[in-house]
PASEBA-1860 file (N, C-alpha, C; in nm, 3 decimals):
! residues 328
1> MRGFGYFV> 31.002/10.943/25.252/30.975/10.901/25.378/30.835/10.814/25.372 ~ 30.734/10.786/25.295/30.615/10.745/25.331/30.640/10.586/25.283 ~ 30.737/10.576/25.164/30.774/10.463/25.100/30.892/10.402/25.195 ~ 30.981/10.467/25.278/31.022/10.384/25.380/30.957/10.353/25.508 ~ 30.868/10.411/25.543/30.776/10.350/25.684/30.692/10.267/25.587 ~ 30.666/10.199/25.472/30.583/10.110/25.458/30.671/10.021/25.409 ~ 30.740/10.007/25.355/30.882/9.897/25.427/30.887/9.842/25.527 ~ 30.908/9.925/25.616/30.925/9.887/25.769/30.833/9.794/25.780
9> VMFFCLLV> 30.707/9.828/25.767/30.575/9.824/25.802/30.576/9.655/25.739 ~ 30.612/9.607/25.648/30.594/9.529/25.584/30.682/9.435/25.611 ~ 30.846/9.506/25.622/30.894/9.422/25.690/30.903/9.313/25.846 ~ 30.870/9.443/25.909/30.800/9.335/26.037/30.700/9.281/26.015 ~ 30.614/9.287/25.932/30.520/9.127/25.912/30.608/9.052/25.890 ~ 30.664/9.068/25.780/30.731/8.930/25.769/30.786/8.847/25.846 ~ 30.858/8.986/25.909/30.919/8.894/26.036/30.846/8.796/26.130 ~ 30.720/8.873/26.137/30.624/8.805/26.230/30.576/8.685/26.160
17> FMGSTEGQ> 30.586/8.695/26.035/30.529/8.562/25.966/30.618/8.477/25.926 ~ 30.762/8.508/25.924/30.843/8.382/25.930/30.803/8.350/26.094 ~ 30.847/8.429/26.164/30.855/8.389/26.310/30.721/8.304/26.384 ~ 30.600/8.302/26.299/30.482/8.228/26.333/30.496/8.084/26.285 ~ 30.559/8.051/26.167/30.609/7.954/26.065/30.738/7.863/26.103 ~ 30.825/7.929/26.166/30.930/7.875/26.180/30.923/7.731/26.301 ~ 30.954/7.666/26.279/30.927/7.541/26.380/30.864/7.440/26.337 ~ 30.801/7.518/26.191/30.649/7.392/26.201/30.684/7.274/26.081
25> LQMGFYSR> 30.639/7.185/26.091/30.680/7.111/25.997/30.557/7.099/25.898 ~ 30.560/7.073/25.785/30.456/7.080/25.698/30.416/6.971/25.536 ~ 30.317/6.959/25.512/30.356/6.850/25.402/30.368/6.927/25.313 ~ 30.471/6.849/25.246/30.490/6.821/25.084/30.610/6.973/25.140 ~ 30.691/6.939/25.224/30.807/7.059/25.246/30.906/7.060/25.143 ~ 30.944/6.895/25.071/31.042/6.916/24.959/30.973/6.924/24.823 ~ 30.840/7.001/24.797/30.792/6.982/24.675/30.867/7.069/24.571 ~ 30.934/7.206/24.632/31.045/7.284/24.529/31.198/7.245/24.516
33> SCPNAEKI> 31.266/7.230/24.702/31.387/7.165/24.683/31.400/7.015/24.659 ~ 31.333/6.922/24.645/31.319/6.794/24.594/31.197/6.716/24.549 ~ 31.125/6.725/24.461/30.986/6.725/24.400/30.954/6.610/24.471 ~ 31.057/6.496/24.391/31.016/6.342/24.401/31.109/6.275/24.485 ~ 31.115/6.323/24.643/31.183/6.320/24.783/31.046/6.174/24.800 ~ 30.947/6.221/24.855/30.840/6.104/24.914/30.828/5.962/24.821 ~ 30.843/6.006/24.656/30.828/5.936/24.600/30.923/5.837/24.576 ~ 31.063/5.891/24.573/31.181/5.829/24.607/31.136/5.710/24.691
41> VQDYVNRH> 31.109/5.713/24.788/31.104/5.674/24.980/30.986/5.567/24.932 ~ 30.877/5.605/24.853/30.756/5.507/24.831/30.772/5.405/24.767 ~ 30.872/5.464/24.654/30.893/5.342/24.547/30.955/5.246/24.599 ~ 31.110/5.285/24.672/31.181/5.235/24.760/31.153/5.051/24.819 ~ 31.048/5.132/24.887/30.973/5.044/25.003/30.873/4.997/24.927 ~ 30.820/4.985/24.840/30.679/4.936/24.798/30.804/4.827/24.680 ~ 30.916/4.839/24.623/30.981/4.720/24.592/31.038/4.652/24.673 ~ 31.089/4.651/24.794/31.139/4.629/24.857/31.108/4.547/24.964
49> IHNAPSVA> 31.011/4.622/25.008/30.945/4.567/25.170/30.894/4.418/25.171 ~ 30.792/4.395/25.035/30.729/4.252/25.047/30.861/4.134/25.082 ~ 31.018/4.184/25.012/31.085/4.046/25.034/31.138/4.049/25.197 ~ 31.108/4.139/25.298/31.143/4.165/25.377/31.027/4.203/25.492 ~ 30.906/4.193/25.486/30.807/4.239/25.568/30.779/4.264/25.698 ~ 30.918/4.202/25.760/30.916/4.207/25.937/31.022/4.367/25.925 ~ 31.101/4.421/25.858/31.116/4.536/25.821/31.051/4.626/25.886 ~ 30.898/4.613/25.869/30.807/4.739/25.883/30.751/4.756/26.013
57> ATILRMHF> 30.781/4.659/26.085/30.785/4.668/26.228/30.901/4.710/26.280 ~ 31.024/4.692/26.251/31.151/4.756/26.274/31.196/4.873/26.293 ~ 31.073/4.934/26.159/31.116/5.068/26.139/31.048/5.154/26.224 ~ 30.940/5.081/26.252/30.811/5.148/26.305/30.890/5.147/26.407 ~ 30.966/5.074/26.481/31.011/5.126/26.601/31.126/5.171/26.632 ~ 31.185/5.210/26.534/31.316/5.234/26.509/31.282/5.407/26.525 ~ 31.184/5.468/26.455/31.044/5.554/26.466/31.012/5.600/26.592 ~ 30.980/5.516/26.667/30.946/5.535/26.832/31.056/5.586/26.884
65> HDCFVRGC> 31.137/5.475/26.889/31.304/5.502/26.971/31.360/5.614/26.913 ~ 31.362/5.627/26.786/31.432/5.816/26.770/31.356/5.877/26.863 ~ 31.240/5.915/26.815/31.130/6.009/26.861/31.145/6.069/27.008 ~ 31.197/5.933/27.098/31.193/5.923/27.254/31.315/6.029/27.322 ~ 31.402/5.996/27.201/31.544/6.075/27.272/31.541/6.215/27.200 ~ 31.575/6.336/27.224/31.582/6.458/27.172/31.510/6.460/27.084 ~ 31.398/6.408/27.022/31.298/6.407/26.964/31.303/6.362/26.833 ~ 31.263/6.369/26.713/31.285/6.301/26.609/31.383/6.346/26.510
73> DASLLLNT> 31.425/6.362/26.550/31.607/6.412/26.501/31.719/6.278/26.457 ~ 31.680/6.188/26.430/31.735/6.054/26.359/31.901/6.059/26.420 ~ 31.876/6.106/26.598/32.016/6.077/26.638/31.996/5.884/26.671 ~ 31.924/5.890/26.689/31.983/5.698/26.719/32.009/5.672/26.617 ~ 32.084/5.680/26.459/32.079/5.636/26.327/32.294/5.641/26.367 ~ 32.294/5.764/26.457/32.438/5.769/26.438/32.532/5.655/26.516 ~ 32.691/5.637/26.451/32.765/5.557/26.471/32.843/5.622/26.625 ~ 32.911/5.554/26.697/32.942/5.572/26.783/33.096/5.597/26.747
81> TSSGNQTE> 33.177/5.710/26.772/33.298/5.769/26.712/33.441/5.735/26.810 ~ 33.556/5.771/26.739/33.685/5.713/26.830/33.709/5.821/26.936 ~ 33.569/5.888/26.975/33.618/6.003/27.092/33.570/5.901/27.174 ~ 33.457/5.848/27.156/33.462/5.717/27.247/33.300/5.730/27.317 ~ 33.247/5.860/27.261/33.090/5.869/27.352/33.037/5.761/27.271 ~ 32.919/5.693/27.336/32.897/5.558/27.290/32.711/5.640/27.283 ~ 32.667/5.639/27.119/32.544/5.658/27.067/32.436/5.580/27.129 ~ 32.314/5.599/27.072/32.180/5.515/27.132/32.183/5.393/27.059
89> KLATPNVT> 32.265/5.385/26.936/32.256/5.237/26.920/32.286/5.161/26.991 ~ 32.415/5.198/27.052/32.439/5.075/27.194/32.355/5.045/27.361 ~ 32.251/5.153/27.309/32.200/5.146/27.424/32.128/4.975/27.464 ~ 32.051/4.964/27.594/31.990/4.836/27.562/31.846/4.869/27.462 ~ 31.754/4.929/27.467/31.645/4.939/27.422/31.698/4.903/27.235 ~ 31.806/4.933/27.203/31.849/4.939/27.058/31.902/4.846/27.010 ~ 31.993/4.781/27.093/32.079/4.666/27.055/31.996/4.577/26.968 ~ 31.881/4.531/26.956/31.805/4.460/26.870/31.736/4.508/26.787
97> LRGFDFID> 31.785/4.652/26.745/31.714/4.719/26.664/31.758/4.694/26.498 ~ 31.720/4.666/26.396/31.743/4.617/26.243/31.681/4.715/26.116 ~ 31.708/4.697/26.023/31.683/4.799/25.937/31.740/4.934/25.914 ~ 31.863/4.922/25.980/31.951/5.087/25.926/31.998/5.046/25.818 ~ 32.023/4.952/25.787/32.107/4.924/25.596/32.002/5.003/25.550 ~ 31.846/4.959/25.588/31.744/4.991/25.466/31.728/5.159/25.480 ~ 31.792/5.208/25.581/31.736/5.332/25.584/31.864/5.380/25.492 ~ 31.944/5.378/25.537/32.049/5.424/25.456/32.058/5.393/25.291
105> RVKSLLEA> 32.026/5.301/25.238/31.991/5.280/25.102/31.898/5.371/25.064 ~ 31.817/5.349/25.123/31.708/5.477/25.082/31.784/5.666/25.059 ~ 31.816/5.660/25.230/31.895/5.791/25.187/31.990/5.803/25.065 ~ 32.082/5.738/25.041/32.150/5.728/24.923/32.108/5.788/24.799 ~ 31.984/5.712/24.816/31.910/5.730/24.642/31.852/5.881/24.684 ~ 31.803/5.942/24.810/31.805/6.073/24.777/31.908/6.150/24.772 ~ 31.995/6.145/24.800/32.133/6.171/24.828/32.195/6.258/24.646 ~ 32.146/6.106/24.599/32.168/6.142/24.415/32.116/6.220/24.338
113> ACPGVVSC> 31.967/6.220/24.416/31.876/6.305/24.348/31.887/6.436/24.395 ~ 31.896/6.461/24.502/31.904/6.601/24.554/31.958/6.587/24.691 ~ 32.078/6.644/24.655/32.203/6.609/24.734/32.232/6.738/24.898 ~ 32.215/6.687/25.009/32.200/6.747/25.119/32.075/6.813/25.134 ~ 31.954/6.770/25.101/31.798/6.826/25.092/31.718/6.749/25.230 ~ 31.715/6.633/25.200/31.628/6.517/25.247/31.709/6.501/25.385 ~ 31.669/6.514/25.529/31.700/6.529/25.667/31.679/6.358/25.700 ~ 31.781/6.270/25.740/31.765/6.095/25.763/31.647/6.151/25.853
121> ADVIALVA> 31.574/6.194/25.974/31.527/6.224/26.054/31.389/6.184/25.953 ~ 31.377/6.282/25.833/31.216/6.259/25.763/31.246/6.141/25.673 ~ 31.364/6.078/25.663/31.390/5.960/25.602/31.286/5.881/25.681 ~ 31.381/5.860/25.846/31.286/5.717/25.886/31.123/5.771/25.917 ~ 31.043/5.892/25.912/30.917/5.915/25.951/30.848/5.784/25.821 ~ 30.938/5.879/25.728/30.860/5.859/25.550/30.864/5.695/25.547 ~ 30.993/5.593/25.590/31.007/5.483/25.587/30.909/5.402/25.642 ~ 30.926/5.483/25.803/30.794/5.402/25.858/30.630/5.362/25.860
129> RDAVVATG> 30.609/5.498/25.783/30.495/5.484/25.781/30.438/5.402/25.619 ~ 30.502/5.449/25.538/30.482/5.365/25.378/30.517/5.226/25.381 ~ 30.619/5.174/25.494/30.655/5.022/25.505/30.501/4.964/25.575 ~ 30.453/5.045/25.672/30.317/4.999/25.733/30.196/5.010/25.649 ~ 30.203/5.081/25.585/30.076/5.058/25.468/30.154/4.951/25.334 ~ 30.236/4.928/25.292/30.282/4.860/25.196/30.222/4.739/25.315 ~ 30.229/4.672/25.387/30.225/4.562/25.481/30.056/4.580/25.475 ~ 30.001/4.637/25.484/29.839/4.643/25.502/29.760/4.731/25.593
137> GPFWKVPT> 29.885/4.798/25.658/29.888/4.907/25.804/29.793/4.990/25.759 ~ 29.767/5.097/25.857/29.720/5.230/25.815/29.823/5.332/25.824 ~ 29.745/5.435/25.710/29.790/5.539/25.646/29.793/5.635/25.736 ~ 29.917/5.736/25.724/29.870/5.849/25.825/29.995/5.965/25.755 ~ 29.947/6.105/25.745/30.010/6.208/25.759/30.186/6.224/25.780 ~ 30.245/6.250/25.710/30.384/6.324/25.749/30.453/6.405/25.702 ~ 30.427/6.546/25.799/30.450/6.620/25.730/30.610/6.622/25.764 ~ 30.686/6.707/25.674/30.808/6.687/25.677/30.893/6.816/25.710
145> GRRDGTIS> 31.000/6.820/25.703/31.112/6.966/25.710/31.157/6.940/25.888 ~ 31.192/6.796/25.896/31.269/6.783/26.046/31.409/6.822/25.937 ~ 31.498/6.862/26.089/31.637/6.851/26.040/31.696/6.735/26.185 ~ 31.837/6.728/26.146/31.902/6.563/26.203/31.959/6.673/26.339 ~ 31.979/6.589/26.403/32.041/6.619/26.592/32.183/6.608/26.534 ~ 32.299/6.596/26.585/32.410/6.606/26.581/32.432/6.506/26.743 ~ 32.368/6.512/26.867/32.411/6.477/26.967/32.353/6.291/26.995 ~ 32.422/6.194/27.033/32.357/6.110/27.102/32.419/6.030/27.187
153> RSSEASNN> 32.353/6.032/27.263/32.395/5.965/27.393/32.346/5.831/27.461 ~ 32.393/5.742/27.467/32.339/5.602/27.467/32.251/5.588/27.627 ~ 32.314/5.683/27.751/32.270/5.694/27.845/32.089/5.730/27.846 ~ 32.070/5.842/27.734/31.991/5.945/27.678/31.867/5.836/27.656 ~ 31.904/5.710/27.578/31.788/5.603/27.552/31.752/5.544/27.602 ~ 31.886/5.440/27.717/31.816/5.396/27.841/31.732/5.448/27.954 ~ 31.754/5.593/27.906/31.677/5.674/28.036/31.524/5.754/27.977 ~ 31.517/5.724/27.876/31.391/5.760/27.825/31.313/5.663/27.718
161> IPPPTSNF> 31.345/5.576/27.724/31.279/5.450/27.600/31.175/5.328/27.707 ~ 31.042/5.368/27.686/30.980/5.245/27.785/31.064/5.117/27.765 ~ 31.140/5.068/27.879/31.159/4.883/27.848/31.052/4.779/27.892 ~ 31.036/4.708/27.769/30.920/4.634/27.873/30.903/4.601/27.944 ~ 30.981/4.609/28.053/30.948/4.541/28.179/30.878/4.700/28.251 ~ 30.864/4.770/28.179/30.776/4.914/28.245/30.640/4.853/28.323 ~ 30.643/4.929/28.433/30.515/4.922/28.531/30.418/5.042/28.417 ~ 30.295/5.031/28.482/30.195/5.115/28.433/30.236/5.306/28.431
169> TSLQRLFA> 30.262/5.299/28.579/30.332/5.450/28.649/30.460/5.439/28.565 ~ 30.568/5.395/28.520/30.668/5.432/28.459/30.627/5.464/28.302 ~ 30.544/5.325/28.291/30.470/5.421/28.095/30.410/5.531/28.061 ~ 30.329/5.603/28.199/30.266/5.716/28.227/30.387/5.839/28.148 ~ 30.456/5.812/28.287/30.561/5.961/28.337/30.673/5.933/28.196 ~ 30.702/5.831/28.123/30.794/5.847/27.986/30.672/5.908/27.917 ~ 30.573/5.817/27.904/30.529/5.859/27.734/30.467/6.025/27.792 ~ 30.422/6.067/27.926/30.388/6.199/27.911/30.484/6.295/27.887
177> NQGLDLKD> 30.632/6.259/27.963/30.751/6.338/27.876/30.789/6.402/27.771 ~ 30.674/6.300/27.690/30.729/6.330/27.507/30.601/6.411/27.519 ~ 30.498/6.441/27.600/30.328/6.539/27.549/30.258/6.392/27.507 ~ 30.250/6.291/27.514/30.164/6.203/27.502/30.082/6.118/27.639 ~ 29.978/6.098/27.559/29.872/6.120/27.680/29.840/5.946/27.707 ~ 29.737/5.939/27.768/29.716/5.769/27.773/29.689/5.680/27.669 ~ 29.577/5.762/27.581/29.530/5.729/27.436/29.628/5.725/27.361 ~ 29.748/5.804/27.321/29.856/5.780/27.326/29.915/5.665/27.348
185> LVVLSGAH> 29.931/5.631/27.476/29.979/5.518/27.513/29.902/5.414/27.470 ~ 29.805/5.372/27.486/29.731/5.257/27.454/29.715/5.221/27.264 ~ 29.663/5.304/27.184/29.693/5.339/27.083/29.856/5.310/27.029 ~ 29.968/5.341/27.055/30.097/5.333/27.010/30.123/5.190/27.025 ~ 30.078/5.157/27.146/30.153/5.016/27.220/30.047/4.877/27.084 ~ 29.956/4.929/27.037/29.926/4.899/26.928/29.985/4.845/26.827 ~ 30.113/4.885/26.841/30.218/4.853/26.710/30.287/4.733/26.701 ~ 30.272/4.688/26.809/30.317/4.552/26.880/30.188/4.420/26.832
193> TIGVSHCS> 30.113/4.480/26.739/30.046/4.366/26.651/30.130/4.331/26.527 ~ 30.209/4.374/26.494/30.315/4.306/26.427/30.448/4.352/26.473 ~ 30.547/4.218/26.418/30.652/4.211/26.451/30.706/4.062/26.559 ~ 30.813/4.051/26.613/30.859/3.983/26.665/30.972/4.057/26.792 ~ 31.014/3.927/26.923/31.078/4.014/27.008/31.151/3.872/27.079 ~ 31.310/3.905/27.109/31.376/3.844/27.174/31.291/3.814/27.300 ~ 31.332/3.672/27.316/31.300/3.625/27.408/31.384/3.722/27.596 ~ 31.489/3.742/27.524/31.553/3.771/27.630/31.504/3.961/27.737
201> SFSNRLYN> 31.388/4.014/27.632/31.295/4.126/27.648/31.195/4.062/27.754 ~ 31.108/3.967/27.770/31.051/3.913/27.892/31.020/3.759/27.934 ~ 31.172/3.694/27.953/31.191/3.559/27.950/31.186/3.617/28.138 ~ 31.215/3.707/28.189/31.214/3.709/28.332/31.074/3.651/28.336 ~ 30.992/3.738/28.358/30.848/3.729/28.314/30.827/3.556/28.345 ~ 30.891/3.433/28.266/30.878/3.333/28.257/30.954/3.271/28.411 ~ 31.063/3.287/28.426/31.187/3.237/28.496/31.246/3.309/28.608 ~ 31.232/3.482/28.642/31.290/3.554/28.774/31.163/3.638/28.774
209> FTGVLGTQ> 31.050/3.638/28.785/31.014/3.741/28.783/31.016/3.829/28.949 ~ 31.074/3.751/29.080/31.046/3.823/29.191/31.239/3.872/29.181 ~ 31.286/3.751/29.100/31.438/3.805/29.136/31.473/3.704/29.201 ~ 31.420/3.543/29.186/31.453/3.443/29.241/31.409/3.368/29.110 ~ 31.485/3.280/29.101/31.493/3.179/28.990/31.359/3.066/29.027 ~ 31.306/3.089/28.897/31.166/2.987/28.939/31.067/3.043/28.940 ~ 31.076/3.207/28.981/30.911/3.288/28.974/30.832/3.322/28.908 ~ 30.717/3.333/28.824/30.700/3.336/28.744/30.586/3.479/28.730
217> DPALDSEY> 30.565/3.556/28.624/30.481/3.641/28.667/30.294/3.570/28.702 ~ 30.225/3.683/28.797/30.148/3.589/28.770/29.987/3.677/28.700 ~ 30.040/3.789/28.618/29.966/3.824/28.561/29.950/3.797/28.423 ~ 30.061/3.670/28.422/30.072/3.621/28.264/30.004/3.480/28.229 ~ 29.905/3.469/28.170/29.819/3.387/28.142/29.911/3.199/28.152 ~ 29.861/3.120/28.284/29.970/3.059/28.296/29.994/2.899/28.180 ~ 29.905/2.896/28.071/29.880/2.843/27.976/29.980/2.869/27.881 ~ 29.953/3.012/27.865/30.045/3.134/27.768/30.249/3.110/27.810
225> AANLKARK> 30.241/3.069/27.933/30.376/3.092/27.951/30.436/2.929/27.974 ~ 30.320/2.835/27.989/30.332/2.737/27.959/30.409/2.638/27.838 ~ 30.362/2.723/27.767/30.365/2.685/27.625/30.520/2.762/27.571 ~ 30.531/2.897/27.629/30.638/3.042/27.601/30.807/2.912/27.621 ~ 30.719/2.858/27.749/30.842/2.823/27.831/30.882/2.647/27.746 ~ 30.847/2.616/27.694/30.825/2.399/27.609/30.823/2.459/27.466 ~ 30.817/2.579/27.390/30.820/2.570/27.274/30.917/2.683/27.197 ~ 30.942/2.837/27.318/31.028/2.906/27.249/31.130/2.954/27.383
233> CRSLNDNT> 31.081/2.973/27.452/31.209/3.061/27.544/31.227/2.965/27.658 ~ 31.313/2.832/27.634/31.337/2.690/27.721/31.443/2.740/27.813 ~ 31.505/2.864/27.850/31.609/2.898/27.954/31.594/3.082/27.964 ~ 31.621/3.068/28.105/31.654/3.275/28.154/31.747/3.288/28.048 ~ 31.830/3.248/27.984/31.949/3.300/27.876/31.949/3.319/27.758 ~ 31.799/3.291/27.723/31.810/3.268/27.560/31.798/3.402/27.504 ~ 31.911/3.410/27.440/31.912/3.562/27.383/31.900/3.588/27.224 ~ 31.831/3.444/27.169/31.860/3.455/27.026/31.721/3.400/26.964
241> TIVEMDPG> 31.649/3.356/27.008/31.523/3.311/26.995/31.418/3.409/26.966 ~ 31.341/3.464/26.876/31.207/3.528/26.884/31.125/3.489/26.870 ~ 31.009/3.567/26.893/30.857/3.538/26.924/30.770/3.646/26.861 ~ 30.653/3.566/26.824/30.605/3.683/26.776/30.495/3.746/26.877 ~ 30.463/3.908/26.867/30.418/3.954/26.950/30.232/3.940/26.931 ~ 30.244/3.923/26.838/30.079/3.900/26.873/30.072/3.774/26.758 ~ 30.071/3.665/26.855/30.050/3.524/26.808/29.951/3.469/26.731 ~ 29.965/3.431/26.602/29.867/3.397/26.509/29.845/3.533/26.375
249> SFRTFDLS> 29.880/3.616/26.434/29.856/3.765/26.341/29.984/3.856/26.302 ~ 30.086/3.773/26.336/30.223/3.884/26.352/30.266/4.002/26.215 ~ 30.175/3.918/26.174/30.203/4.037/26.038/30.103/4.090/25.967 ~ 29.984/4.126/25.995/29.889/4.154/26.020/29.839/4.283/26.095 ~ 29.848/4.371/26.058/29.771/4.515/26.147/29.690/4.525/26.153 ~ 29.616/4.452/26.271/29.488/4.433/26.345/29.449/4.447/26.485 ~ 29.356/4.373/26.548/29.294/4.406/26.669/29.301/4.323/26.729 ~ 29.384/4.271/26.693/29.416/4.100/26.780/29.512/4.105/26.921
257> YYGHLLKR> 29.612/4.244/26.885/29.735/4.213/26.992/29.588/4.265/27.093 ~ 29.510/4.349/27.099/29.415/4.416/27.233/29.369/4.300/27.246 ~ 29.307/4.168/27.158/29.222/4.114/27.253/29.321/4.023/27.324 ~ 29.461/3.987/27.291/29.562/3.903/27.396/29.566/3.973/27.533 ~ 29.555/4.107/27.528/29.585/4.174/27.644/29.481/4.136/27.744 ~ 29.335/4.118/27.689/29.224/4.076/27.775/29.226/3.946/27.837 ~ 29.308/3.825/27.767/29.335/3.712/27.770/29.468/3.704/27.867 ~ 29.518/3.774/27.935/29.685/3.795/27.976/29.759/3.743/27.932
265> RGLFQSDS> 29.752/3.779/27.820/29.859/3.707/27.663/29.921/3.821/27.581 ~ 29.934/3.917/27.665/30.023/4.054/27.622/30.215/3.993/27.686 ~ 30.280/3.997/27.573/30.428/3.932/27.604/30.469/3.999/27.682 ~ 30.500/4.147/27.690/30.584/4.242/27.747/30.496/4.261/27.909 ~ 30.573/4.310/28.031/30.518/4.356/28.119/30.410/4.487/28.089 ~ 30.471/4.586/28.009/30.456/4.690/27.972/30.331/4.664/27.893 ~ 30.270/4.525/27.820/30.127/4.546/27.801/30.082/4.464/27.844 ~ 30.113/4.407/27.970/30.040/4.361/28.060/29.976/4.473/28.143
273> ALTTNSTT> 30.074/4.606/28.174/30.056/4.718/28.264/29.948/4.813/28.222 ~ 29.883/4.792/28.073/29.763/4.865/28.002/29.679/4.793/28.072 ~ 29.647/4.757/28.125/29.513/4.643/28.170/29.506/4.656/28.310 ~ 29.595/4.759/28.391/29.617/4.742/28.521/29.565/4.910/28.574 ~ 29.519/4.940/28.461/29.462/5.097/28.460/29.361/5.100/28.444 ~ 29.229/5.165/28.519/29.088/5.188/28.459/29.070/5.272/28.318 ~ 29.201/5.350/28.301/29.144/5.389/28.210/29.218/5.407/28.087 ~ 29.302/5.325/28.120/29.392/5.277/27.970/29.295/5.151/27.927
281> LSFVNQLL> 29.308/5.085/28.056/29.168/4.939/28.018/28.997/4.977/27.983 ~ 28.989/5.066/27.982/28.846/5.103/27.909/28.889/5.163/27.789 ~ 28.996/5.230/27.735/29.049/5.266/27.604/29.050/5.114/27.515 ~ 29.127/5.021/27.580/29.163/4.868/27.529/29.021/4.826/27.485 ~ 28.930/4.852/27.575/28.763/4.774/27.527/28.727/4.835/27.418 ~ 28.732/4.999/27.422/28.680/5.110/27.354/28.743/5.019/27.200 ~ 28.852/5.012/27.166/28.929/4.939/27.027/28.859/4.814/27.009 ~ 28.864/4.755/27.119/28.757/4.614/27.062/28.633/4.618/26.996
289> QGSLENFF> 28.589/4.721/27.091/28.448/4.713/27.046/28.424/4.811/26.927 ~ 28.522/4.875/26.862/28.516/4.967/26.746/28.571/4.911/26.673 ~ 28.593/4.928/26.510/28.608/4.872/26.392/28.752/4.881/26.330 ~ 28.799/4.820/26.234/28.919/4.834/26.215/28.960/4.987/26.191 ~ 28.866/5.036/26.097/28.891/5.128/26.070/28.913/5.277/26.163 ~ 28.826/5.237/26.260/28.856/5.339/26.435/28.987/5.336/26.458 ~ 29.070/5.147/26.468/29.177/5.185/26.526/29.266/5.214/26.414 ~ 29.258/5.211/26.279/29.346/5.273/26.184/29.324/5.411/26.226
297> AEFADSME> 29.234/5.481/26.219/29.210/5.633/26.249/29.315/5.644/26.335 ~ 29.300/5.611/26.500/29.334/5.673/26.594/29.496/5.645/26.586 ~ 29.545/5.520/26.594/29.657/5.521/26.566/29.738/5.619/26.407 ~ 29.676/5.671/26.348/29.737/5.768/26.220/29.698/5.856/26.348 ~ 29.641/5.909/26.418/29.643/6.057/26.498/29.729/6.056/26.575 ~ 29.766/5.911/26.671/29.916/5.901/26.781/30.005/5.905/26.683 ~ 30.053/5.863/26.555/30.145/5.842/26.477/30.179/6.000/26.462 ~ 30.082/6.082/26.387/30.095/6.225/26.371/30.209/6.279/26.480
305> KMGRINVK> 30.104/6.258/26.548/30.171/6.318/26.724/30.342/6.327/26.756 ~ 30.324/6.185/26.739/30.464/6.089/26.795/30.562/6.140/26.707 ~ 30.522/6.200/26.542/30.625/6.225/26.465/30.724/6.371/26.472 ~ 30.584/6.453/26.536/30.611/6.616/26.618/30.709/6.645/26.723 ~ 30.728/6.532/26.807/30.824/6.538/26.943/30.939/6.589/26.925 ~ 30.924/6.714/26.962/31.071/6.813/26.981/31.134/6.817/26.880 ~ 31.081/6.831/26.745/31.139/6.840/26.635/31.251/6.975/26.619 ~ 31.349/6.940/26.522/31.410/7.053/26.465/31.410/7.081/26.369
313> TGTVGEIR> 31.347/7.260/26.304/31.366/7.298/26.175/31.433/7.455/26.178 ~ 31.398/7.472/26.088/31.484/7.582/26.061/31.613/7.607/26.027 ~ 31.674/7.617/26.123/31.836/7.652/26.138/31.899/7.521/26.225 ~ 31.843/7.465/26.329/31.880/7.400/26.392/31.901/7.253/26.337 ~ 32.022/7.228/26.399/32.062/7.073/26.356/32.143/7.068/26.211 ~ 32.126/6.948/26.130/32.176/6.946/26.004/32.102/6.889/25.901 ~ 32.110/6.909/25.808/32.078/6.831/25.731/32.184/6.693/25.682 ~ 32.242/6.571/25.724/32.340/6.460/25.772/32.347/6.393/25.623
321> KQCAVVNS> 32.470/6.394/25.533/32.495/6.347/25.429/32.510/6.207/25.470 ~ 32.518/6.128/25.525/32.523/6.044/25.560/32.449/5.973/25.707 ~ 32.373/5.882/25.727/32.270/5.942/25.847/32.326/5.873/26.004 ~ 32.460/5.798/25.947/32.539/5.741/26.074/32.664/5.835/26.088 ~ 32.698/5.926/26.087/32.783/5.980/26.118/32.703/6.184/26.081 ~ 32.766/6.267/26.162/32.740/6.411/26.158/32.859/6.452/26.063 ~ 32.780/6.553/25.942/32.878/6.612/25.869/32.984/6.687/25.939 ~ 33.072/6.666/25.826/33.246/6.703/25.904/33.252/6.866/25.869
END
């Protein structure tokens, strides 16, 4: 009976241990189940990102948009089905996203090497990091073990992803809903140092700010606004022209985005909003006064934090065979 009692105690301890680790992401999660997984991702990114460096910005944005809806579970990648449910892809914040084919190609390589092992959610997280690093940006740790969600709703994306028209109160609320604080808000907004935007995301600031045609956002530097009107977004209805979010430096992950904020040249209302609160303005100034290495370190911390939002692990969710559809 003593042997049986010992077994019971050990079994109980094992259950406690499993309970304490369940739900936790970990570095090298695939080290046994798919030992080359992270190398496959990194090699593909390094081979192809230089053909389209803008992919780094769009997949970084994809990662952000995915994590803000149902957590980092690749629900953003799901296509609308014949049942008529409109998925996150069709929500206004996501209709200009690109890079889905890039994610699909990485996933297909992983499926060939290790079928049904690596989640699409982890693919997004790894590609976002590796693409940013490959284009000269910061490195951050990406613990893995995320599983894929099976539910995707357009309305949830519209309600949870901060639009470019957000004021400070809205930004604070939407970030707090995800467990992110004001420092994370400022640091993650720094991702706007790379990439481009369509005029439709900010043209109201130029032509229709108060709802009256011809009104302009007084918070936007007048010279910058005049330049945008003359050379880029020539009408309120321009939905195709693209504009650098960090003029003159949009391919370089640096601090110049924050410098533009202080000159009232943040492209979006959500950028400008960071200077309307004393706490976020202080963070902006601290980053500008610090080194690029410091910004990279802060960005890494906030990205790691964001990458853990409401992750599905253990037996929750699934490992999708194709990122655009749930398993049958």
